[in-house]
Short mmCIF file of the C-alpha atoms (twelve columns), coordinates in Angstrom:
data_MODEL
# 
_entry.id   MODEL 
# 
loop_
_atom_site.group_PDB 
_atom_site.id 
_atom_site.type_symbol 
_atom_site.label_atom_id 
_atom_site.label_alt_id 
_atom_site.label_comp_id 
_atom_site.label_asym_id 
_atom_site.label_seq_id 
_atom_site.Cartn_x 
_atom_site.Cartn_y 
_atom_site.Cartn_z 
_atom_site.pdbx_PDB_model_num 
ATOM 1   C CA . MET A 1   16.934 36.426 56.463 1 
ATOM 2   C CA . LYS A 2   14.127 39.001 56.445 1 
ATOM 3   C CA . GLU A 3   14.667 39.696 52.722 1 
ATOM 4   C CA . MET A 4   14.559 35.952 52.007 1 
ATOM 5   C CA . VAL A 5   11.235 35.664 53.853 1 
ATOM 6   C CA . ASN A 6   9.890  38.637 51.900 1 
ATOM 7   C CA . LEU A 7   10.847 37.145 48.529 1 
ATOM 8   C CA . LEU A 8   9.503  33.752 49.573 1 
ATOM 9   C CA . TYR A 9   6.219  35.429 50.486 1 
ATOM 10  C CA . GLN A 10  6.185  37.296 47.138 1 
ATOM 11  C CA . ALA A 11  6.918  34.102 45.238 1 
ATOM 12  C CA . LYS A 12  4.122  32.198 46.928 1 
ATOM 13  C CA . HIS A 13  1.753  35.144 46.509 1 
ATOM 14  C CA . LEU A 14  2.445  35.510 42.771 1 
ATOM 15  C CA . LEU A 15  2.186  31.774 42.136 1 
ATOM 16  C CA . ARG A 16  -1.069 31.559 44.063 1 
ATOM 17  C CA . ARG A 17  -2.534 34.696 42.484 1 
ATOM 18  C CA . TYR A 18  -1.858 33.501 38.941 1 
ATOM 19  C CA . ARG A 19  -2.567 29.849 39.766 1 
ATOM 20  C CA . VAL A 20  0.867  28.662 38.735 1 
ATOM 21  C CA . PHE A 21  2.276  25.418 40.083 1 
ATOM 22  C CA . PRO A 22  6.076  25.137 39.558 1 
ATOM 23  C CA . ARG A 23  6.924  22.403 37.069 1 
ATOM 24  C CA . LYS A 24  9.845  20.171 37.897 1 
ATOM 25  C CA . ARG A 25  10.130 19.213 34.213 1 
ATOM 26  C CA . LEU A 26  10.948 22.842 33.389 1 
ATOM 27  C CA . GLY A 27  13.372 23.190 36.291 1 
ATOM 28  C CA . GLN A 28  11.257 25.866 37.946 1 
ATOM 29  C CA . ASN A 29  13.109 26.665 41.166 1 
ATOM 30  C CA . PHE A 30  12.975 30.401 41.878 1 
ATOM 31  C CA . MET A 31  15.836 32.088 43.733 1 
ATOM 32  C CA . ILE A 32  14.344 33.813 46.773 1 
ATOM 33  C CA . GLU A 33  17.501 34.856 48.650 1 
ATOM 34  C CA . LYS A 34  18.325 38.482 47.813 1 
ATOM 35  C CA . PHE A 35  21.902 38.079 49.051 1 
ATOM 36  C CA . TYR A 36  22.679 35.669 46.206 1 
ATOM 37  C CA . LEU A 37  20.669 37.671 43.676 1 
ATOM 38  C CA . ASN A 38  22.823 40.692 44.527 1 
ATOM 39  C CA . LEU A 39  25.957 38.566 44.233 1 
ATOM 40  C CA . LEU A 40  25.005 37.617 40.684 1 
ATOM 41  C CA . VAL A 41  24.523 41.283 39.802 1 
ATOM 42  C CA . ASP A 42  27.792 42.325 41.489 1 
ATOM 43  C CA . TYR A 43  29.833 39.609 39.778 1 
ATOM 44  C CA . ALA A 44  28.484 40.755 36.401 1 
ATOM 45  C CA . GLU A 45  30.143 44.178 36.875 1 
ATOM 46  C CA . LEU A 46  27.247 45.883 35.140 1 
ATOM 47  C CA . ALA A 47  27.661 49.264 33.476 1 
ATOM 48  C CA . PRO A 48  24.922 51.684 32.311 1 
ATOM 49  C CA . GLU A 49  25.534 50.730 28.667 1 
ATOM 50  C CA . ASP A 50  25.242 46.948 29.151 1 
ATOM 51  C CA . VAL A 51  22.540 44.851 27.503 1 
ATOM 52  C CA . VAL A 52  21.893 41.791 29.663 1 
ATOM 53  C CA . LEU A 53  20.366 38.499 28.590 1 
ATOM 54  C CA . GLU A 54  18.514 36.658 31.352 1 
ATOM 55  C CA . ILE A 55  17.529 33.048 30.638 1 
ATOM 56  C CA . GLY A 56  14.642 31.639 32.623 1 
ATOM 57  C CA . ALA A 57  13.413 34.933 34.085 1 
ATOM 58  C CA . GLY A 58  10.826 33.159 36.249 1 
ATOM 59  C CA . LEU A 59  9.073  35.580 38.584 1 
ATOM 60  C CA . GLY A 60  11.367 38.482 37.752 1 
ATOM 61  C CA . PHE A 61  13.263 38.942 41.032 1 
ATOM 62  C CA . LEU A 62  16.650 38.983 39.266 1 
ATOM 63  C CA . THR A 63  15.189 40.872 36.293 1 
ATOM 64  C CA . GLU A 64  14.250 43.767 38.553 1 
ATOM 65  C CA . LEU A 65  17.752 44.092 40.003 1 
ATOM 66  C CA . LEU A 66  19.402 43.877 36.581 1 
ATOM 67  C CA . ALA A 67  17.148 46.583 35.149 1 
ATOM 68  C CA . LYS A 68  18.322 49.029 37.804 1 
ATOM 69  C CA . LYS A 69  21.933 48.847 36.598 1 
ATOM 70  C CA . ALA A 70  21.854 47.908 32.898 1 
ATOM 71  C CA . ASP A 71  20.725 49.800 29.842 1 
ATOM 72  C CA . LYS A 72  18.438 46.932 28.848 1 
ATOM 73  C CA . VAL A 73  17.424 43.477 30.048 1 
ATOM 74  C CA . ILE A 74  16.246 40.824 27.583 1 
ATOM 75  C CA . ALA A 75  14.321 38.419 29.828 1 
ATOM 76  C CA . VAL A 76  13.637 35.080 28.133 1 
ATOM 77  C CA . GLU A 77  11.042 32.746 29.635 1 
ATOM 78  C CA . ILE A 78  9.621  29.598 28.046 1 
ATOM 79  C CA . ASP A 79  6.541  29.203 30.273 1 
ATOM 80  C CA . PRO A 80  3.607  31.348 29.052 1 
ATOM 81  C CA . ARG A 81  2.172  31.389 32.585 1 
ATOM 82  C CA . LEU A 82  5.300  33.077 33.908 1 
ATOM 83  C CA . VAL A 83  5.500  35.363 30.888 1 
ATOM 84  C CA . ARG A 84  2.074  36.669 31.869 1 
ATOM 85  C CA . ILE A 85  3.345  37.453 35.374 1 
ATOM 86  C CA . LEU A 86  6.481  39.149 34.038 1 
ATOM 87  C CA . ARG A 87  4.555  41.340 31.605 1 
ATOM 88  C CA . LYS A 88  2.193  42.480 34.355 1 
ATOM 89  C CA . ARG A 89  5.014  43.125 36.812 1 
ATOM 90  C CA . PHE A 90  7.149  45.133 34.410 1 
ATOM 91  C CA . ARG A 91  4.484  46.890 32.396 1 
ATOM 92  C CA . GLY A 92  5.710  50.399 31.610 1 
ATOM 93  C CA . MET A 93  9.403  49.609 32.198 1 
ATOM 94  C CA . ASP A 94  11.029 50.517 28.900 1 
ATOM 95  C CA . ASN A 95  14.378 48.842 29.535 1 
ATOM 96  C CA . ILE A 96  12.937 45.351 30.087 1 
ATOM 97  C CA . GLU A 97  12.022 43.235 27.070 1 
ATOM 98  C CA . ILE A 98  10.095 40.060 27.865 1 
ATOM 99  C CA . VAL A 99  10.601 37.330 25.266 1 
ATOM 100 C CA . GLN A 100 8.629  34.088 25.344 1 
ATOM 101 C CA . GLY A 101 10.316 31.016 23.920 1 
ATOM 102 C CA . ASP A 102 13.063 28.417 24.123 1 
ATOM 103 C CA . ILE A 103 16.450 30.140 24.258 1 
ATOM 104 C CA . LEU A 104 18.110 27.134 22.581 1 
ATOM 105 C CA . LYS A 105 15.992 27.734 19.481 1 
ATOM 106 C CA . MET A 106 16.592 31.492 19.356 1 
ATOM 107 C CA . ASN A 107 19.219 33.582 17.633 1 
ATOM 108 C CA . ILE A 108 19.471 36.499 20.038 1 
ATOM 109 C CA . GLN A 109 22.727 38.407 19.528 1 
ATOM 110 C CA . GLU A 110 22.086 41.968 20.689 1 
ATOM 111 C CA . PHE A 111 23.459 41.435 24.217 1 
ATOM 112 C CA . ASN A 112 26.925 41.665 25.741 1 
ATOM 113 C CA . LYS A 113 26.363 40.000 29.121 1 
ATOM 114 C CA . VAL A 114 24.423 37.024 30.454 1 
ATOM 115 C CA . VAL A 115 23.179 36.933 34.045 1 
ATOM 116 C CA . SER A 116 20.836 34.127 34.945 1 
ATOM 117 C CA . THR A 117 19.626 31.332 37.205 1 
ATOM 118 C CA . PRO A 118 18.658 29.054 34.310 1 
ATOM 119 C CA . PRO A 119 16.748 25.754 34.458 1 
ATOM 120 C CA . TYR A 120 19.319 23.104 35.310 1 
ATOM 121 C CA . SER A 121 17.742 20.656 32.868 1 
ATOM 122 C CA . ILE A 122 19.272 22.631 29.965 1 
ATOM 123 C CA . SER A 123 22.661 23.394 31.554 1 
ATOM 124 C CA . SER A 124 24.834 21.519 29.057 1 
ATOM 125 C CA . HIS A 125 23.026 22.711 25.924 1 
ATOM 126 C CA . LEU A 126 22.818 26.239 27.315 1 
ATOM 127 C CA . LEU A 127 26.529 26.397 28.052 1 
ATOM 128 C CA . PHE A 128 27.385 25.463 24.455 1 
ATOM 129 C CA . TRP A 129 24.807 28.006 23.216 1 
ATOM 130 C CA . ILE A 130 26.475 30.744 25.273 1 
ATOM 131 C CA . LEU A 131 30.034 29.748 24.319 1 
ATOM 132 C CA . ASN A 132 29.080 29.931 20.644 1 
ATOM 133 C CA . SER A 133 27.480 33.377 21.052 1 
ATOM 134 C CA . PRO A 134 29.211 36.781 21.081 1 
ATOM 135 C CA . PHE A 135 29.356 38.023 24.689 1 
ATOM 136 C CA . ASN A 136 31.710 39.756 27.128 1 
ATOM 137 C CA . LEU A 137 30.797 38.115 30.416 1 
ATOM 138 C CA . ALA A 138 28.345 35.553 31.790 1 
ATOM 139 C CA . VAL A 139 27.362 34.907 35.417 1 
ATOM 140 C CA . LEU A 140 25.084 31.939 36.054 1 
ATOM 141 C CA . THR A 141 24.116 29.391 38.669 1 
ATOM 142 C CA . PHE A 142 24.653 25.720 37.893 1 
ATOM 143 C CA . GLN A 143 24.223 22.577 39.930 1 
ATOM 144 C CA . LYS A 144 27.348 21.947 41.987 1 
ATOM 145 C CA . GLU A 145 28.219 18.669 40.243 1 
ATOM 146 C CA . PHE A 146 27.752 20.200 36.798 1 
ATOM 147 C CA . ALA A 147 29.890 23.224 37.661 1 
ATOM 148 C CA . ALA A 148 32.721 20.941 38.797 1 
ATOM 149 C CA . ARG A 149 32.976 19.514 35.286 1 
ATOM 150 C CA . LEU A 150 33.672 22.890 33.700 1 
ATOM 151 C CA . ASN A 151 37.252 23.153 34.963 1 
ATOM 152 C CA . ALA A 152 37.871 19.551 35.971 1 
ATOM 153 C CA . PRO A 153 41.527 18.425 35.797 1 
ATOM 154 C CA . VAL A 154 42.636 16.004 33.096 1 
ATOM 155 C CA . GLY A 155 42.095 12.376 34.086 1 
ATOM 156 C CA . SER A 156 39.607 13.100 36.874 1 
ATOM 157 C CA . ASP A 157 36.167 11.532 37.064 1 
ATOM 158 C CA . ASP A 158 34.577 14.919 36.260 1 
ATOM 159 C CA . TYR A 159 36.792 15.502 33.198 1 
ATOM 160 C CA . CYS A 160 34.576 15.466 30.105 1 
ATOM 161 C CA . ARG A 161 33.650 17.132 26.836 1 
ATOM 162 C CA . LEU A 162 32.431 20.199 28.750 1 
ATOM 163 C CA . SER A 163 35.836 20.532 30.436 1 
ATOM 164 C CA . VAL A 164 37.705 20.583 27.121 1 
ATOM 165 C CA . MET A 165 35.350 22.935 25.267 1 
ATOM 166 C CA . SER A 166 35.073 25.316 28.229 1 
ATOM 167 C CA . TYR A 167 38.872 25.478 28.497 1 
ATOM 168 C CA . TYR A 168 39.217 26.160 24.766 1 
ATOM 169 C CA . LYS A 169 36.531 28.834 24.636 1 
ATOM 170 C CA . ALA A 170 36.637 30.695 27.941 1 
ATOM 171 C CA . TRP A 171 38.008 31.418 31.401 1 
ATOM 172 C CA . ILE A 172 35.818 29.691 33.979 1 
ATOM 173 C CA . GLU A 173 35.597 30.728 37.634 1 
ATOM 174 C CA . LEU A 174 33.660 28.787 40.256 1 
ATOM 175 C CA . LEU A 175 32.627 31.367 42.834 1 
ATOM 176 C CA . ASP A 176 30.157 31.076 45.712 1 
ATOM 177 C CA . GLU A 177 28.163 27.998 46.611 1 
ATOM 178 C CA . VAL A 178 24.415 28.560 46.844 1 
ATOM 179 C CA . PRO A 179 22.448 26.304 49.216 1 
ATOM 180 C CA . LYS A 180 19.329 24.658 47.862 1 
ATOM 181 C CA . GLU A 181 17.301 26.506 50.496 1 
ATOM 182 C CA . ALA A 182 17.922 29.740 48.580 1 
ATOM 183 C CA . PHE A 183 15.373 28.550 46.012 1 
ATOM 184 C CA . TYR A 184 11.639 27.913 46.102 1 
ATOM 185 C CA . PRO A 185 10.735 25.160 45.727 1 
ATOM 186 C CA . PRO A 186 14.200 23.937 46.749 1 
ATOM 187 C CA . PRO A 187 16.026 21.712 44.225 1 
ATOM 188 C CA . GLU A 188 17.586 18.450 45.322 1 
ATOM 189 C CA . VAL A 189 21.184 19.712 45.294 1 
ATOM 190 C CA . ASP A 190 23.210 22.839 46.049 1 
ATOM 191 C CA . SER A 191 24.377 25.192 43.329 1 
ATOM 192 C CA . VAL A 192 27.442 27.261 42.438 1 
ATOM 193 C CA . ILE A 193 27.757 30.722 40.906 1 
ATOM 194 C CA . VAL A 194 29.925 30.456 37.795 1 
ATOM 195 C CA . ARG A 195 31.545 33.358 35.953 1 
ATOM 196 C CA . ILE A 196 32.531 32.883 32.313 1 
ATOM 197 C CA . LYS A 197 34.760 35.213 30.298 1 
ATOM 198 C CA . PRO A 198 35.424 34.378 26.638 1 
ATOM 199 C CA . ARG A 199 39.079 34.095 25.667 1 
ATOM 200 C CA . GLU A 200 40.419 36.788 23.370 1 
ATOM 201 C CA . ASN A 201 42.682 34.184 21.773 1 
ATOM 202 C CA . PRO A 202 42.369 30.370 21.878 1 
ATOM 203 C CA . PRO A 203 45.009 28.607 24.021 1 
ATOM 204 C CA . PHE A 204 46.085 26.474 21.056 1 
ATOM 205 C CA . LYS A 205 45.657 26.462 17.282 1 
ATOM 206 C CA . ILE A 206 42.775 24.603 15.674 1 
ATOM 207 C CA . GLU A 207 42.570 24.159 11.901 1 
ATOM 208 C CA . SER A 208 38.843 23.365 11.908 1 
ATOM 209 C CA . GLU A 209 36.653 24.061 14.911 1 
ATOM 210 C CA . GLU A 210 33.955 21.793 13.481 1 
ATOM 211 C CA . VAL A 211 36.349 18.834 13.316 1 
ATOM 212 C CA . PHE A 212 37.698 19.659 16.771 1 
ATOM 213 C CA . GLN A 213 34.232 19.750 18.346 1 
ATOM 214 C CA . ASN A 214 33.228 16.493 16.674 1 
ATOM 215 C CA . VAL A 215 36.432 14.733 17.745 1 
ATOM 216 C CA . VAL A 216 35.930 15.814 21.357 1 
ATOM 217 C CA . ARG A 217 32.264 14.823 21.270 1 
ATOM 218 C CA . VAL A 218 32.800 11.337 19.868 1 
ATOM 219 C CA . LEU A 219 35.944 10.411 21.786 1 
ATOM 220 C CA . PHE A 220 34.370 11.275 25.131 1 
ATOM 221 C CA . THR A 221 31.652 8.721  24.516 1 
ATOM 222 C CA . GLN A 222 34.486 6.212  25.005 1 
ATOM 223 C CA . LYS A 223 36.494 8.112  27.644 1 
ATOM 224 C CA . ASN A 224 37.936 5.021  29.341 1 
ATOM 225 C CA . LYS A 225 39.192 3.452  26.120 1 
ATOM 226 C CA . LYS A 226 42.427 4.097  24.273 1 
ATOM 227 C CA . VAL A 227 42.330 6.667  21.496 1 
ATOM 228 C CA . ARG A 228 42.973 4.020  18.812 1 
ATOM 229 C CA . ASN A 229 39.807 2.213  19.902 1 
ATOM 230 C CA . ALA A 230 37.619 5.243  20.548 1 
ATOM 231 C CA . ALA A 231 38.576 6.895  17.251 1 
ATOM 232 C CA . VAL A 232 37.228 3.927  15.294 1 
ATOM 233 C CA . LEU A 233 33.754 5.087  16.252 1 
ATOM 234 C CA . TYR A 234 34.558 8.579  14.946 1 
ATOM 235 C CA . PHE A 235 35.684 7.275  11.543 1 
ATOM 236 C CA . ARG A 236 32.813 4.786  11.324 1 
ATOM 237 C CA . GLU A 237 30.386 7.667  11.945 1 
ATOM 238 C CA . TYR A 238 31.639 9.176  8.690  1 
ATOM 239 C CA . GLY A 239 31.089 6.010  6.664  1 
ATOM 240 C CA . LEU A 240 34.496 4.340  6.660  1 
ATOM 241 C CA . ASP A 241 34.575 0.554  6.857  1 
ATOM 242 C CA . LYS A 242 35.881 -1.065 10.026 1 
ATOM 243 C CA . ARG A 243 39.291 -2.081 8.669  1 
ATOM 244 C CA . GLU A 244 40.078 1.388  7.261  1 
ATOM 245 C CA . ALA A 245 38.798 3.038  10.452 1 
ATOM 246 C CA . GLN A 246 41.081 0.876  12.603 1 
ATOM 247 C CA . LYS A 247 44.110 1.639  10.411 1 
ATOM 248 C CA . LEU A 248 43.546 5.419  10.574 1 
ATOM 249 C CA . ALA A 249 42.841 5.348  14.295 1 
ATOM 250 C CA . THR A 250 46.118 3.538  15.004 1 
ATOM 251 C CA . GLU A 251 48.062 6.222  13.093 1 
ATOM 252 C CA . LEU A 252 46.640 9.119  15.120 1 
ATOM 253 C CA . PRO A 253 48.731 10.998 17.712 1 
ATOM 254 C CA . PHE A 254 48.352 9.654  21.276 1 
ATOM 255 C CA . SER A 255 46.750 6.471  19.944 1 
ATOM 256 C CA . GLU A 256 47.883 4.479  22.999 1 
ATOM 257 C CA . LYS A 257 46.586 7.011  25.520 1 
ATOM 258 C CA . LYS A 258 43.213 6.719  27.185 1 
ATOM 259 C CA . VAL A 259 40.786 9.421  26.139 1 
ATOM 260 C CA . ARG A 260 40.345 10.608 29.727 1 
ATOM 261 C CA . ASP A 261 44.101 11.287 29.948 1 
ATOM 262 C CA . LEU A 262 44.219 13.556 26.895 1 
ATOM 263 C CA . ALA A 263 44.817 17.245 27.602 1 
ATOM 264 C CA . PRO A 264 42.682 19.722 25.627 1 
ATOM 265 C CA . GLU A 265 45.737 20.456 23.469 1 
ATOM 266 C CA . ASP A 266 45.989 16.736 22.647 1 
ATOM 267 C CA . PHE A 267 42.445 16.724 21.313 1 
ATOM 268 C CA . GLY A 268 43.447 19.705 19.204 1 
ATOM 269 C CA . GLU A 269 46.444 17.869 17.782 1 
ATOM 270 C CA . ILE A 270 44.303 14.847 16.899 1 
ATOM 271 C CA . ALA A 271 41.689 17.044 15.224 1 
ATOM 272 C CA . ASN A 272 44.349 18.931 13.250 1 
ATOM 273 C CA . GLU A 273 45.873 15.648 12.061 1 
ATOM 274 C CA . ILE A 274 42.486 14.502 10.772 1 
ATOM 275 C CA . TYR A 275 41.832 17.841 9.074  1 
ATOM 276 C CA . GLU A 276 45.295 18.381 7.572  1 
ATOM 277 C CA . LYS A 277 45.493 14.871 6.101  1 
ATOM 278 C CA . ASN A 278 42.026 15.319 4.665  1 
ATOM 279 C CA . ILE A 279 41.105 11.948 6.124  1 
ATOM 280 C CA . LEU A 280 37.407 12.723 5.806  1 
# 
């Protein structure tokens, strides 16, 4: 509790000193509970040779802990006001690189681990960015409801595009819950620490990952409809007329199943059918 009070005091002091008011639009909720900061570091299993990417470095509380165990920390922060604080705090520390900008528009590849308490407003886009990047391990905090979607069972209310793509790309572990009071200012909901390890081999064969991703994306916009109805939208998106789209959709595997009841492997089979028959 004492450490939490100390970090809360530091957070308020830094924000007041540099005249920074946290912006809700940017998801600026700073973790001020050292217990959970240490958990993030411990779950990342850091080694002296690791290069860690931190997204949304904020006031640098996590950055400081990471730098003590990793070879290098690449701390990305979009807000120039916070970048100013970070550069002053870590001036002279050679193993911390402060980068200003939007991580979703960057092509950073010289890291092997991700450890972060990122802005929750970019959670979905960030997850896809990470899954499509080369990395060994990622440990992040996400909103509790968002985290539940990552390994949601087939047919559940939380089952969605994220569930399928996460399953295909990585092993997902939901670890400790983090109360909203561990942040300043506190967000509206509690969070969960999530650990992500990329799969060495996909769980099923995909002929074209681009087709697979597009099939999953489009079908889940109609998750409560049958595949033969939802797939019409997919074919229409590629310029086919309605009659031809309906014919092709009816011939797809699992055409009578509802999208929400398709297993990830089923999406793969549908995507492979489209690719192999050169439908588009």
